PDB file of N, CA, C, O and CB in Angstrom:
ATOM      1  N   MET A   1      31.190   5.231  18.460  1.00  0.00           N
ATOM      2  CA  MET A   1      29.970   5.969  18.724  1.00  0.00           C
ATOM      3  C   MET A   1      29.385   6.530  17.436  1.00  0.00           C
ATOM      4  O   MET A   1      28.169   6.535  17.246  1.00  0.00           O
ATOM      5  CB  MET A   1      30.233   7.091  19.717  1.00  0.00           C
ATOM      6  N   ALA A   2      30.256   7.000  16.556  1.00  0.00           N
ATOM      7  CA  ALA A   2      29.772   7.576  15.303  1.00  0.00           C
ATOM      8  C   ALA A   2      29.088   6.509  14.451  1.00  0.00           C
ATOM      9  O   ALA A   2      28.100   6.799  13.778  1.00  0.00           O
ATOM     10  CB  ALA A   2      30.933   8.221  14.522  1.00  0.00           C
ATOM     11  N   GLY A   3      29.603   5.275  14.474  1.00  0.00           N
ATOM     12  CA  GLY A   3      28.989   4.187  13.722  1.00  0.00           C
ATOM     13  C   GLY A   3      27.582   3.894  14.214  1.00  0.00           C
ATOM     14  O   GLY A   3      26.685   3.630  13.413  1.00  0.00           O
ATOM     15  N   PHE A   4      27.386   3.939  15.509  1.00  0.00           N
ATOM     16  CA  PHE A   4      26.070   3.708  16.087  1.00  0.00           C
ATOM     17  C   PHE A   4      25.102   4.791  15.650  1.00  0.00           C
ATOM     18  O   PHE A   4      23.966   4.501  15.276  1.00  0.00           O
ATOM     19  CB  PHE A   4      26.152   3.650  17.612  1.00  0.00           C
ATOM     20  N   LEU A   5      25.548   6.038  15.697  1.00  0.00           N
ATOM     21  CA  LEU A   5      24.690   7.154  15.298  1.00  0.00           C
ATOM     22  C   LEU A   5      24.375   7.100  13.805  1.00  0.00           C
ATOM     23  O   LEU A   5      23.263   7.428  13.390  1.00  0.00           O
ATOM     24  CB  LEU A   5      25.356   8.491  15.647  1.00  0.00           C
ATOM     25  N   ASP A   6      25.339   6.691  13.013  1.00  0.00           N
ATOM     26  CA  ASP A   6      25.097   6.565  11.574  1.00  0.00           C
ATOM     27  C   ASP A   6      24.052   5.488  11.291  1.00  0.00           C
ATOM     28  O   ASP A   6      23.169   5.680  10.455  1.00  0.00           O
ATOM     29  CB  ASP A   6      26.408   6.240  10.835  1.00  0.00           C
ATOM     30  N   ARG A   7      24.151   4.367  11.981  1.00  0.00           N
ATOM     31  CA  ARG A   7      23.163   3.288  11.800  1.00  0.00           C
ATOM     32  C   ARG A   7      21.777   3.734  12.267  1.00  0.00           C
ATOM     33  O   ARG A   7      20.775   3.437  11.617  1.00  0.00           O
ATOM     34  CB  ARG A   7      23.598   2.017  12.573  1.00  0.00           C
ATOM     35  N   ALA A   8      21.723   4.434  13.373  1.00  0.00           N
ATOM     36  CA  ALA A   8      20.440   4.919  13.890  1.00  0.00           C
ATOM     37  C   ALA A   8      19.820   5.921  12.917  1.00  0.00           C
ATOM     38  O   ALA A   8      18.614   5.908  12.673  1.00  0.00           O
ATOM     39  CB  ALA A   8      20.624   5.566  15.282  1.00  0.00           C
ATOM     40  N   LYS A   9      20.665   6.783  12.373  1.00  0.00           N
ATOM     41  CA  LYS A   9      20.177   7.768  11.404  1.00  0.00           C
ATOM     42  C   LYS A   9      19.672   7.062  10.145  1.00  0.00           C
ATOM     43  O   LYS A   9      18.636   7.442   9.599  1.00  0.00           O
ATOM     44  CB  LYS A   9      21.294   8.783  11.043  1.00  0.00           C
ATOM     45  N   GLU A  10      20.378   6.059   9.689  1.00  0.00           N
ATOM     46  CA  GLU A  10      19.971   5.307   8.507  1.00  0.00           C
ATOM     47  C   GLU A  10      18.643   4.588   8.746  1.00  0.00           C
ATOM     48  O   GLU A  10      17.768   4.594   7.881  1.00  0.00           O
ATOM     49  CB  GLU A  10      21.057   4.298   8.117  1.00  0.00           C
ATOM     50  N   GLN A  11      18.495   3.975   9.912  1.00  0.00           N
ATOM     51  CA  GLN A  11      17.247   3.287  10.240  1.00  0.00           C
ATOM     52  C   GLN A  11      16.082   4.267  10.333  1.00  0.00           C
ATOM     53  O   GLN A  11      14.975   3.968   9.886  1.00  0.00           O
ATOM     54  CB  GLN A  11      17.392   2.520  11.555  1.00  0.00           C
ATOM     55  N   ALA A  12      16.333   5.418  10.906  1.00  0.00           N
ATOM     56  CA  ALA A  12      15.276   6.431  11.005  1.00  0.00           C
ATOM     57  C   ALA A  12      14.867   6.912   9.618  1.00  0.00           C
ATOM     58  O   ALA A  12      13.683   7.124   9.356  1.00  0.00           O
ATOM     59  CB  ALA A  12      15.744   7.624  11.865  1.00  0.00           C
ATOM     60  N   GLN A  13      15.833   7.084   8.740  1.00  0.00           N
ATOM     61  CA  GLN A  13      15.539   7.515   7.374  1.00  0.00           C
ATOM     62  C   GLN A  13      14.735   6.448   6.632  1.00  0.00           C
ATOM     63  O   GLN A  13      13.805   6.777   5.894  1.00  0.00           O
ATOM     64  CB  GLN A  13      16.844   7.824   6.613  1.00  0.00           C
ATOM     65  N   GLN A  14      15.082   5.183   6.819  1.00  0.00           N
ATOM     66  CA  GLN A  14      14.333   4.095   6.189  1.00  0.00           C
ATOM     67  C   GLN A  14      12.894   4.070   6.687  1.00  0.00           C
ATOM     68  O   GLN A  14      11.964   3.894   5.900  1.00  0.00           O
ATOM     69  CB  GLN A  14      15.010   2.745   6.462  1.00  0.00           C
ATOM     70  N   ALA A  15      12.714   4.243   7.973  1.00  0.00           N
ATOM     71  CA  ALA A  15      11.364   4.262   8.547  1.00  0.00           C
ATOM     72  C   ALA A  15      10.566   5.443   8.004  1.00  0.00           C
ATOM     73  O   ALA A  15       9.378   5.312   7.708  1.00  0.00           O
ATOM     74  CB  ALA A  15      11.430   4.328  10.086  1.00  0.00           C
ATOM     75  N   LEU A  16      11.210   6.576   7.877  1.00  0.00           N
ATOM     76  CA  LEU A  16      10.556   7.763   7.323  1.00  0.00           C
ATOM     77  C   LEU A  16      10.140   7.522   5.876  1.00  0.00           C
ATOM     78  O   LEU A  16       9.034   7.884   5.473  1.00  0.00           O
ATOM     79  CB  LEU A  16      11.487   8.985   7.412  1.00  0.00           C
ATOM     80  N   ASN A  17      11.027   6.911   5.097  1.00  0.00           N
ATOM     81  CA  ASN A  17      10.716   6.624   3.699  1.00  0.00           C
ATOM     82  C   ASN A  17       9.566   5.623   3.575  1.00  0.00           C
ATOM     83  O   ASN A  17       8.701   5.774   2.713  1.00  0.00           O
ATOM     84  CB  ASN A  17      11.957   6.087   2.982  1.00  0.00           C
ATOM     85  N   GLN A  18       9.557   4.609   4.430  1.00  0.00           N
ATOM     86  CA  GLN A  18       8.470   3.631   4.417  1.00  0.00           C
ATOM     87  C   GLN A  18       7.145   4.287   4.789  1.00  0.00           C
ATOM     88  O   GLN A  18       6.111   3.992   4.190  1.00  0.00           O
ATOM     89  CB  GLN A  18       8.777   2.474   5.380  1.00  0.00           C
ATOM     90  N   GLY A  19       7.177   5.160   5.760  1.00  0.00           N
ATOM     91  CA  GLY A  19       5.968   5.877   6.165  1.00  0.00           C
ATOM     92  C   GLY A  19       5.444   6.760   5.050  1.00  0.00           C
ATOM     93  O   GLY A  19       4.239   6.811   4.807  1.00  0.00           O
ATOM     94  N   LYS A  20       6.340   7.453   4.376  1.00  0.00           N
ATOM     95  CA  LYS A  20       5.943   8.317   3.256  1.00  0.00           C
ATOM     96  C   LYS A  20       5.359   7.480   2.124  1.00  0.00           C
ATOM     97  O   LYS A  20       4.371   7.875   1.504  1.00  0.00           O
ATOM     98  CB  LYS A  20       7.149   9.141   2.744  1.00  0.00           C
ATOM     99  N   GLN A  21       5.959   6.333   1.854  1.00  0.00           N
ATOM    100  CA  GLN A  21       5.448   5.459   0.797  1.00  0.00           C
ATOM    101  C   GLN A  21       4.044   4.972   1.131  1.00  0.00           C
ATOM    102  O   GLN A  21       3.181   4.917   0.255  1.00  0.00           O
ATOM    103  CB  GLN A  21       6.388   4.261   0.585  1.00  0.00           C
ATOM    104  N   LYS A  22       3.814   4.623   2.377  1.00  0.00           N
ATOM    105  CA  LYS A  22       2.491   4.155   2.801  1.00  0.00           C
ATOM    106  C   LYS A  22       1.462   5.273   2.666  1.00  0.00           C
ATOM    107  O   LYS A  22       0.348   5.034   2.200  1.00  0.00           O
ATOM    108  CB  LYS A  22       2.534   3.644   4.257  1.00  0.00           C
ATOM    109  N   VAL A  23       1.821   6.479   3.063  1.00  0.00           N
ATOM    110  CA  VAL A  23       0.918   7.626   2.929  1.00  0.00           C
ATOM    111  C   VAL A  23       0.580   7.851   1.464  1.00  0.00           C
ATOM    112  O   VAL A  23      -0.579   8.095   1.127  1.00  0.00           O
ATOM    113  CB  VAL A  23       1.550   8.901   3.538  1.00  0.00           C
ATOM    114  N   ASP A  24       1.577   7.773   0.589  1.00  0.00           N
ATOM    115  CA  ASP A  24       1.350   7.941  -0.845  1.00  0.00           C
ATOM    116  C   ASP A  24       0.399   6.871  -1.381  1.00  0.00           C
ATOM    117  O   ASP A  24      -0.469   7.166  -2.202  1.00  0.00           O
ATOM    118  CB  ASP A  24       2.681   7.892  -1.605  1.00  0.00           C
ATOM    119  N   GLU A  25       0.562   5.638  -0.920  1.00  0.00           N
ATOM    120  CA  GLU A  25      -0.307   4.548  -1.353  1.00  0.00           C
ATOM    121  C   GLU A  25      -1.749   4.789  -0.917  1.00  0.00           C
ATOM    122  O   GLU A  25      -2.683   4.591  -1.695  1.00  0.00           O
ATOM    123  CB  GLU A  25       0.194   3.213  -0.796  1.00  0.00           C
ATOM    124  N   VAL A  26      -1.921   5.216   0.325  1.00  0.00           N
ATOM    125  CA  VAL A  26      -3.262   5.472   0.850  1.00  0.00           C
ATOM    126  C   VAL A  26      -3.917   6.619   0.079  1.00  0.00           C
ATOM    127  O   VAL A  26      -5.101   6.551  -0.252  1.00  0.00           O
ATOM    128  CB  VAL A  26      -3.202   5.801   2.365  1.00  0.00           C
ATOM    129  N   GLN A  27      -3.153   7.661  -0.204  1.00  0.00           N
ATOM    130  CA  GLN A  27      -3.700   8.792  -0.954  1.00  0.00           C
ATOM    131  C   GLN A  27      -4.095   8.366  -2.369  1.00  0.00           C
ATOM    132  O   GLN A  27      -5.124   8.812  -2.878  1.00  0.00           O
ATOM    133  CB  GLN A  27      -2.678   9.942  -1.011  1.00  0.00           C
ATOM    134  N   ALA A  28      -3.301   7.519  -3.005  1.00  0.00           N
ATOM    135  CA  ALA A  28      -3.636   7.030  -4.344  1.00  0.00           C
ATOM    136  C   ALA A  28      -4.889   6.164  -4.306  1.00  0.00           C
ATOM    137  O   ALA A  28      -5.720   6.233  -5.211  1.00  0.00           O
ATOM    138  CB  ALA A  28      -2.463   6.235  -4.937  1.00  0.00           C
ATOM    139  N   GLN A  29      -5.027   5.346  -3.256  1.00  0.00           N
ATOM    140  CA  GLN A  29      -6.232   4.527  -3.114  1.00  0.00           C
ATOM    141  C   GLN A  29      -7.470   5.398  -2.924  1.00  0.00           C
ATOM    142  O   GLN A  29      -8.513   5.138  -3.524  1.00  0.00           O
ATOM    143  CB  GLN A  29      -6.085   3.561  -1.934  1.00  0.00           C
ATOM    144  N   ARG A  30      -7.358   6.414  -2.106  1.00  0.00           N
ATOM    145  CA  ARG A  30      -8.497   7.311  -1.885  1.00  0.00           C
ATOM    146  C   ARG A  30      -8.873   8.045  -3.169  1.00  0.00           C
ATOM    147  O   ARG A  30     -10.054   8.184  -3.489  1.00  0.00           O
ATOM    148  CB  ARG A  30      -8.175   8.324  -0.775  1.00  0.00           C
ATOM    149  N   ALA A  31      -7.874   8.508  -3.894  1.00  0.00           N
ATOM    150  CA  ALA A  31      -8.147   9.202  -5.150  1.00  0.00           C
ATOM    151  C   ALA A  31      -8.821   8.252  -6.138  1.00  0.00           C
ATOM    152  O   ALA A  31      -9.765   8.642  -6.826  1.00  0.00           O
ATOM    153  CB  ALA A  31      -6.843   9.773  -5.752  1.00  0.00           C
ATOM    154  N   GLY A  32      -8.350   7.024  -6.213  1.00  0.00           N
ATOM    155  CA  GLY A  32      -8.962   6.031  -7.095  1.00  0.00           C
ATOM    156  C   GLY A  32     -10.397   5.746  -6.705  1.00  0.00           C
ATOM    157  O   GLY A  32     -11.272   5.649  -7.565  1.00  0.00           O
ATOM    158  N   ASN A  33     -10.642   5.611  -5.409  1.00  0.00           N
ATOM    159  CA  ASN A  33     -12.005   5.381  -4.936  1.00  0.00           C
ATOM    160  C   ASN A  33     -12.915   6.559  -5.261  1.00  0.00           C
ATOM    161  O   ASN A  33     -14.072   6.366  -5.636  1.00  0.00           O
ATOM    162  CB  ASN A  33     -12.006   5.123  -3.433  1.00  0.00           C
ATOM    163  N   ASP A  34     -12.401   7.776  -5.122  1.00  0.00           N
ATOM    164  CA  ASP A  34     -13.189   8.965  -5.466  1.00  0.00           C
ATOM    165  C   ASP A  34     -13.527   8.988  -6.952  1.00  0.00           C
ATOM    166  O   ASP A  34     -14.650   9.315  -7.334  1.00  0.00           O
ATOM    167  CB  ASP A  34     -12.428  10.242  -5.081  1.00  0.00           C
ATOM    168  N   LEU A  35     -12.556   8.642  -7.785  1.00  0.00           N
ATOM    169  CA  LEU A  35     -12.799   8.616  -9.232  1.00  0.00           C
ATOM    170  C   LEU A  35     -13.813   7.535  -9.598  1.00  0.00           C
ATOM    171  O   LEU A  35     -14.662   7.738 -10.466  1.00  0.00           O
ATOM    172  CB  LEU A  35     -11.483   8.384  -9.994  1.00  0.00           C
ATOM    173  N   LEU A  36     -13.719   6.401  -8.941  1.00  0.00           N
ATOM    174  CA  LEU A  36     -14.674   5.323  -9.197  1.00  0.00           C
ATOM    175  C   LEU A  36     -16.084   5.754  -8.785  1.00  0.00           C
ATOM    176  O   LEU A  36     -17.057   5.455  -9.478  1.00  0.00           O
ATOM    177  CB  LEU A  36     -14.260   4.040  -8.440  1.00  0.00           C
ATOM    178  N   LYS A  37     -16.184   6.445  -7.674  1.00  0.00           N
ATOM    179  CA  LYS A  37     -17.479   6.948  -7.214  1.00  0.00           C
ATOM    180  C   LYS A  37     -18.040   7.977  -8.205  1.00  0.00           C
ATOM    181  O   LYS A  37     -19.235   7.968  -8.499  1.00  0.00           O
ATOM    182  CB  LYS A  37     -17.344   7.577  -5.805  1.00  0.00           C
ATOM    183  N   LYS A  38     -17.185   8.852  -8.714  1.00  0.00           N
ATOM    184  CA  LYS A  38     -17.627   9.845  -9.702  1.00  0.00           C
ATOM    185  C   LYS A  38     -18.098   9.169 -10.987  1.00  0.00           C
ATOM    186  O   LYS A  38     -19.069   9.607 -11.604  1.00  0.00           O
ATOM    187  CB  LYS A  38     -16.491  10.835 -10.014  1.00  0.00           C
ATOM    188  N   LEU A  39     -17.414   8.110 -11.386  1.00  0.00           N
ATOM    189  CA  LEU A  39     -17.836   7.374 -12.574  1.00  0.00           C
ATOM    190  C   LEU A  39     -19.212   6.767 -12.350  1.00  0.00           C
ATOM    191  O   LEU A  39     -20.079   6.853 -13.219  1.00  0.00           O
ATOM    192  CB  LEU A  39     -16.816   6.277 -12.929  1.00  0.00           C
ATOM    193  N   GLY A  40     -19.414   6.161 -11.200  1.00  0.00           N
ATOM    194  CA  GLY A  40     -20.716   5.578 -10.881  1.00  0.00           C
ATOM    195  C   GLY A  40     -21.819   6.627 -10.878  1.00  0.00           C
ATOM    196  O   GLY A  40     -22.906   6.390 -11.404  1.00  0.00           O
ATOM    197  N   ALA A  41     -21.544   7.774 -10.292  1.00  0.00           N
ATOM    198  CA  ALA A  41     -22.532   8.850 -10.244  1.00  0.00           C
ATOM    199  C   ALA A  41     -22.838   9.375 -11.645  1.00  0.00           C
ATOM    200  O   ALA A  41     -23.994   9.652 -11.967  1.00  0.00           O
ATOM    201  CB  ALA A  41     -22.035   9.992  -9.349  1.00  0.00           C
ATOM    202  N   ALA A  42     -21.810   9.511 -12.472  1.00  0.00           N
ATOM    203  CA  ALA A  42     -22.018   9.993 -13.843  1.00  0.00           C
ATOM    204  C   ALA A  42     -22.832   8.989 -14.647  1.00  0.00           C
ATOM    205  O   ALA A  42     -23.727   9.368 -15.403  1.00  0.00           O
ATOM    206  CB  ALA A  42     -20.667  10.255 -14.538  1.00  0.00           C
ATOM    207  N   TYR A  43     -22.522   7.719 -14.482  1.00  0.00           N
ATOM    208  CA  TYR A  43     -23.263   6.678 -15.200  1.00  0.00           C
ATOM    209  C   TYR A  43     -24.716   6.645 -14.737  1.00  0.00           C
ATOM    210  O   TYR A  43     -25.628   6.533 -15.557  1.00  0.00           O
ATOM    211  CB  TYR A  43     -22.604   5.296 -14.991  1.00  0.00           C
ATOM    212  N   TYR A  44     -24.932   6.741 -13.443  1.00  0.00           N
ATOM    213  CA  TYR A  44     -26.284   6.732 -12.895  1.00  0.00           C
ATOM    214  C   TYR A  44     -27.083   7.921 -13.441  1.00  0.00           C
ATOM    215  O   TYR A  44     -28.225   7.766 -13.874  1.00  0.00           O
ATOM    216  CB  TYR A  44     -26.243   6.769 -11.346  1.00  0.00           C
ATOM    217  N   ALA A  45     -26.469   9.107 -13.416  1.00  0.00           N
ATOM    218  CA  ALA A  45     -27.146  10.302 -13.924  1.00  0.00           C
ATOM    219  C   ALA A  45     -27.460  10.148 -15.417  1.00  0.00           C
ATOM    220  O   ALA A  45     -28.535  10.541 -15.871  1.00  0.00           O
ATOM    221  CB  ALA A  45     -26.275  11.558 -13.686  1.00  0.00           C
ATOM    222  N   GLU A  46     -26.534   9.583 -16.164  1.00  0.00           N
ATOM    223  CA  GLU A  46     -26.760   9.365 -17.595  1.00  0.00           C
ATOM    224  C   GLU A  46     -27.953   8.427 -17.812  1.00  0.00           C
ATOM    225  O   GLU A  46     -28.815   8.698 -18.648  1.00  0.00           O
ATOM    226  CB  GLU A  46     -25.488   8.782 -18.262  1.00  0.00           C
ATOM    227  N   ARG A  47     -27.997   7.348 -17.073  1.00  0.00           N
ATOM    228  CA  ARG A  47     -29.082   6.369 -17.218  1.00  0.00           C
ATOM    229  C   ARG A  47     -30.437   6.953 -16.813  1.00  0.00           C
ATOM    230  O   ARG A  47     -31.471   6.580 -17.367  1.00  0.00           O
ATOM    231  CB  ARG A  47     -28.783   5.126 -16.378  1.00  0.00           C
ATOM    232  N   ARG A  48     -30.423   7.862 -15.852  1.00  0.00           N
ATOM    233  CA  ARG A  48     -31.671   8.481 -15.387  1.00  0.00           C
ATOM    234  C   ARG A  48     -32.115   9.615 -16.299  1.00  0.00           C
ATOM    235  O   ARG A  48     -33.224  10.129 -16.153  1.00  0.00           O
ATOM    236  CB  ARG A  48     -31.503   9.003 -13.965  1.00  0.00           C
ATOM    237  N   GLY A  49     -31.275  10.004 -17.222  1.00  0.00           N
ATOM    238  CA  GLY A  49     -31.632  11.068 -18.156  1.00  0.00           C
ATOM    239  C   GLY A  49     -31.201  12.450 -17.724  1.00  0.00           C
ATOM    240  O   GLY A  49     -31.476  13.423 -18.427  1.00  0.00           O
ATOM    241  N   SER A  50     -30.533  12.568 -16.588  1.00  0.00           N
ATOM    242  CA  SER A  50     -30.095  13.884 -16.126  1.00  0.00           C
ATOM    243  C   SER A  50     -28.602  14.108 -16.333  1.00  0.00           C
ATOM    244  O   SER A  50     -28.077  15.166 -15.988  1.00  0.00           O
ATOM    245  CB  SER A  50     -30.435  14.056 -14.664  1.00  0.00           C
ATOM    246  N   GLY A  51     -27.922  13.120 -16.892  1.00  0.00           N
ATOM    247  CA  GLY A  51     -26.488  13.236 -17.133  1.00  0.00           C
ATOM    248  C   GLY A  51     -26.191  13.090 -18.610  1.00  0.00           C
ATOM    249  O   GLY A  51     -27.092  12.879 -19.422  1.00  0.00           O
ATOM    250  N   SER A  52     -24.939  13.204 -18.944  1.00  0.00           N
ATOM    251  CA  SER A  52     -24.548  13.119 -20.352  1.00  0.00           C
ATOM    252  C   SER A  52     -23.521  12.011 -20.567  1.00  0.00           C
ATOM    253  O   SER A  52     -22.816  11.588 -19.651  1.00  0.00           O
ATOM    254  CB  SER A  52     -23.982  14.464 -20.835  1.00  0.00           C
ATOM    255  N   THR A  53     -23.472  11.570 -21.794  1.00  0.00           N
ATOM    256  CA  THR A  53     -22.463  10.585 -22.180  1.00  0.00           C
ATOM    257  C   THR A  53     -21.069  11.173 -22.018  1.00  0.00           C
ATOM    258  O   THR A  53     -20.132  10.473 -21.634  1.00  0.00           O
ATOM    259  CB  THR A  53     -22.683  10.116 -23.634  1.00  0.00           C
ATOM    260  N   ASP A  54     -20.939  12.462 -22.312  1.00  0.00           N
ATOM    261  CA  ASP A  54     -19.633  13.123 -22.182  1.00  0.00           C
ATOM    262  C   ASP A  54     -19.129  13.097 -20.736  1.00  0.00           C
ATOM    263  O   ASP A  54     -17.949  12.846 -20.491  1.00  0.00           O
ATOM    264  CB  ASP A  54     -19.723  14.575 -22.675  1.00  0.00           C
ATOM    265  N   ALA A  55     -20.015  13.354 -19.792  1.00  0.00           N
ATOM    266  CA  ALA A  55     -19.612  13.341 -18.382  1.00  0.00           C
ATOM    267  C   ALA A  55     -19.161  11.945 -17.966  1.00  0.00           C
ATOM    268  O   ALA A  55     -18.178  11.793 -17.241  1.00  0.00           O
ATOM    269  CB  ALA A  55     -20.771  13.814 -17.481  1.00  0.00           C
ATOM    270  N   THR A  56     -19.882  10.931 -18.430  1.00  0.00           N
ATOM    271  CA  THR A  56     -19.509   9.555 -18.115  1.00  0.00           C
ATOM    272  C   THR A  56     -18.160   9.217 -18.737  1.00  0.00           C
ATOM    273  O   THR A  56     -17.317   8.589 -18.095  1.00  0.00           O
ATOM    274  CB  THR A  56     -20.587   8.575 -18.609  1.00  0.00           C
ATOM    275  N   GLN A  57     -17.956   9.628 -19.976  1.00  0.00           N
ATOM    276  CA  GLN A  57     -16.692   9.354 -20.660  1.00  0.00           C
ATOM    277  C   GLN A  57     -15.528  10.082 -19.983  1.00  0.00           C
ATOM    278  O   GLN A  57     -14.437   9.525 -19.856  1.00  0.00           O
ATOM    279  CB  GLN A  57     -16.785   9.769 -22.137  1.00  0.00           C
ATOM    280  N   GLN A  58     -15.756  11.313 -19.551  1.00  0.00           N
ATOM    281  CA  GLN A  58     -14.703  12.060 -18.850  1.00  0.00           C
ATOM    282  C   GLN A  58     -14.338  11.379 -17.536  1.00  0.00           C
ATOM    283  O   GLN A  58     -13.162  11.283 -17.186  1.00  0.00           O
ATOM    284  CB  GLN A  58     -15.152  13.509 -18.586  1.00  0.00           C
ATOM    285  N   ALA A  59     -15.349  10.907 -16.810  1.00  0.00           N
ATOM    286  CA  ALA A  59     -15.092  10.210 -15.547  1.00  0.00           C
ATOM    287  C   ALA A  59     -14.326   8.916 -15.799  1.00  0.00           C
ATOM    288  O   ALA A  59     -13.414   8.573 -15.047  1.00  0.00           O
ATOM    289  CB  ALA A  59     -16.415   9.913 -14.811  1.00  0.00           C
ATOM    290  N   LEU A  60     -14.696   8.201 -16.853  1.00  0.00           N
ATOM    291  CA  LEU A  60     -14.003   6.959 -17.202  1.00  0.00           C
ATOM    292  C   LEU A  60     -12.560   7.236 -17.602  1.00  0.00           C
ATOM    293  O   LEU A  60     -11.654   6.500 -17.210  1.00  0.00           O
ATOM    294  CB  LEU A  60     -14.735   6.236 -18.339  1.00  0.00           C
ATOM    295  N   SER A  61     -12.344   8.279 -18.370  1.00  0.00           N
ATOM    296  CA  SER A  61     -10.984   8.637 -18.789  1.00  0.00           C
ATOM    297  C   SER A  61     -10.115   9.002 -17.598  1.00  0.00           C
ATOM    298  O   SER A  61      -8.948   8.616 -17.532  1.00  0.00           O
ATOM    299  CB  SER A  61     -11.018   9.799 -19.779  1.00  0.00           C
ATOM    300  N   ALA A  62     -10.687   9.751 -16.653  1.00  0.00           N
ATOM    301  CA  ALA A  62      -9.936  10.126 -15.452  1.00  0.00           C
ATOM    302  C   ALA A  62      -9.566   8.891 -14.637  1.00  0.00           C
ATOM    303  O   ALA A  62      -8.454   8.786 -14.121  1.00  0.00           O
ATOM    304  CB  ALA A  62     -10.753  11.104 -14.588  1.00  0.00           C
ATOM    305  N   LEU A  63     -10.511   7.956 -14.527  1.00  0.00           N
ATOM    306  CA  LEU A  63     -10.239   6.719 -13.800  1.00  0.00           C
ATOM    307  C   LEU A  63      -9.158   5.900 -14.492  1.00  0.00           C
ATOM    308  O   LEU A  63      -8.265   5.368 -13.833  1.00  0.00           O
ATOM    309  CB  LEU A  63     -11.515   5.893 -13.662  1.00  0.00           C
ATOM    310  N   GLU A  64      -9.232   5.795 -15.807  1.00  0.00           N
ATOM    311  CA  GLU A  64      -8.225   5.040 -16.556  1.00  0.00           C
ATOM    312  C   GLU A  64      -6.843   5.675 -16.436  1.00  0.00           C
ATOM    313  O   GLU A  64      -5.842   4.965 -16.344  1.00  0.00           O
ATOM    314  CB  GLU A  64      -8.624   4.940 -18.028  1.00  0.00           C
ATOM    315  N   ALA A  65      -6.780   6.992 -16.438  1.00  0.00           N
ATOM    316  CA  ALA A  65      -5.501   7.683 -16.265  1.00  0.00           C
ATOM    317  C   ALA A  65      -4.913   7.393 -14.883  1.00  0.00           C
ATOM    318  O   ALA A  65      -3.710   7.174 -14.740  1.00  0.00           O
ATOM    319  CB  ALA A  65      -5.677   9.204 -16.462  1.00  0.00           C
ATOM    320  N   HIS A  66      -5.779   7.395 -13.875  1.00  0.00           N
ATOM    321  CA  HIS A  66      -5.319   7.089 -12.514  1.00  0.00           C
ATOM    322  C   HIS A  66      -4.787   5.654 -12.439  1.00  0.00           C
ATOM    323  O   HIS A  66      -3.747   5.405 -11.829  1.00  0.00           O
ATOM    324  CB  HIS A  66      -6.472   7.289 -11.491  1.00  0.00           C
ATOM    325  N   ILE A  67      -5.496   4.723 -13.056  1.00  0.00           N
ATOM    326  CA  ILE A  67      -5.056   3.328 -13.052  1.00  0.00           C
ATOM    327  C   ILE A  67      -3.722   3.185 -13.775  1.00  0.00           C
ATOM    328  O   ILE A  67      -2.857   2.424 -13.340  1.00  0.00           O
ATOM    329  CB  ILE A  67      -6.116   2.424 -13.708  1.00  0.00           C
ATOM    330  N   SER A  68      -3.552   3.909 -14.872  1.00  0.00           N
ATOM    331  CA  SER A  68      -2.275   3.858 -15.595  1.00  0.00           C
ATOM    332  C   SER A  68      -1.124   4.366 -14.737  1.00  0.00           C
ATOM    333  O   SER A  68      -0.012   3.840 -14.798  1.00  0.00           O
ATOM    334  CB  SER A  68      -2.361   4.678 -16.881  1.00  0.00           C
ATOM    335  N   ALA A  69      -1.396   5.379 -13.950  1.00  0.00           N
ATOM    336  CA  ALA A  69      -0.343   5.981 -13.125  1.00  0.00           C
ATOM    337  C   ALA A  69      -0.083   5.239 -11.828  1.00  0.00           C
ATOM    338  O   ALA A  69       1.057   5.171 -11.367  1.00  0.00           O
ATOM    339  CB  ALA A  69      -0.698   7.395 -12.810  1.00  0.00           C
ATOM    340  N   HIS A  70      -1.147   4.673 -11.226  1.00  0.00           N
ATOM    341  CA  HIS A  70      -1.022   4.113  -9.876  1.00  0.00           C
ATOM    342  C   HIS A  70      -1.399   2.639  -9.758  1.00  0.00           C
ATOM    343  O   HIS A  70      -1.242   2.048  -8.689  1.00  0.00           O
ATOM    344  CB  HIS A  70      -1.867   4.897  -8.941  1.00  0.00           C
ATOM    345  N   GLY A  71      -1.884   2.048 -10.818  1.00  0.00           N
ATOM    346  CA  GLY A  71      -2.310   0.654 -10.748  1.00  0.00           C
ATOM    347  C   GLY A  71      -3.761   0.556 -10.312  1.00  0.00           C
ATOM    348  O   GLY A  71      -4.406   1.555  -9.993  1.00  0.00           O
ATOM    349  N   ASP A  72      -4.257  -0.675 -10.306  1.00  0.00           N
ATOM    350  CA  ASP A  72      -5.668  -0.881  -9.976  1.00  0.00           C
ATOM    351  C   ASP A  72      -5.872  -1.566  -8.623  1.00  0.00           C
ATOM    352  O   ASP A  72      -6.895  -2.212  -8.397  1.00  0.00           O
ATOM    353  CB  ASP A  72      -6.328  -1.699 -11.058  1.00  0.00           C
ATOM    354  N   GLY A  73      -4.910  -1.424  -7.741  1.00  0.00           N
ATOM    355  CA  GLY A  73      -4.993  -2.061  -6.431  1.00  0.00           C
ATOM    356  C   GLY A  73      -6.201  -1.624  -5.619  1.00  0.00           C
ATOM    357  O   GLY A  73      -6.719  -2.404  -4.820  1.00  0.00           O
ATOM    358  N   PHE A  74      -6.655  -0.407  -5.805  1.00  0.00           N
ATOM    359  CA  PHE A  74      -7.802   0.093  -5.048  1.00  0.00           C
ATOM    360  C   PHE A  74      -9.096  -0.613  -5.449  1.00  0.00           C
ATOM    361  O   PHE A  74     -10.079  -0.547  -4.711  1.00  0.00           O
ATOM    362  CB  PHE A  74      -7.948   1.598  -5.250  1.00  0.00           C
ATOM    363  N   LEU A  75      -9.117  -1.278  -6.586  1.00  0.00           N
ATOM    364  CA  LEU A  75     -10.311  -1.994  -7.033  1.00  0.00           C
ATOM    365  C   LEU A  75     -10.496  -3.317  -6.291  1.00  0.00           C
ATOM    366  O   LEU A  75     -11.571  -3.913  -6.348  1.00  0.00           O
ATOM    367  CB  LEU A  75     -10.234  -2.250  -8.533  1.00  0.00           C
ATOM    368  N   ARG A  76      -9.480  -3.769  -5.613  1.00  0.00           N
ATOM    369  CA  ARG A  76      -9.518  -5.075  -4.933  1.00  0.00           C
ATOM    370  C   ARG A  76      -9.881  -4.955  -3.469  1.00  0.00           C
ATOM    371  O   ARG A  76      -9.564  -5.852  -2.687  1.00  0.00           O
ATOM    372  CB  ARG A  76      -8.182  -5.770  -5.059  1.00  0.00           C
ATOM    373  N   GLY A  77     -10.527  -3.891  -3.077  1.00  0.00           N
ATOM    374  CA  GLY A  77     -10.781  -3.707  -1.662  1.00  0.00           C
ATOM    375  C   GLY A  77     -12.122  -3.870  -1.229  1.00  0.00           C
ATOM    376  O   GLY A  77     -12.409  -3.728  -0.040  1.00  0.00           O
TER     377      GLY A  77
END
């Protein structure tokens, strides 16, 4: 009986870990999409004359940092 409970506990833990990993992936994708949107908005504002090169560069740097940490998978969607 203890072996059965140990296996069930192990399977539940694996499922929990997989669920947490998926949540982390989704959150990273959303953050990447938000950064990409901010970059687009900064670039648009710069081109229209109401934004600055610094704001665009900061948005680009933030996006590049996110890609370095989490990959660029969110760009393929």
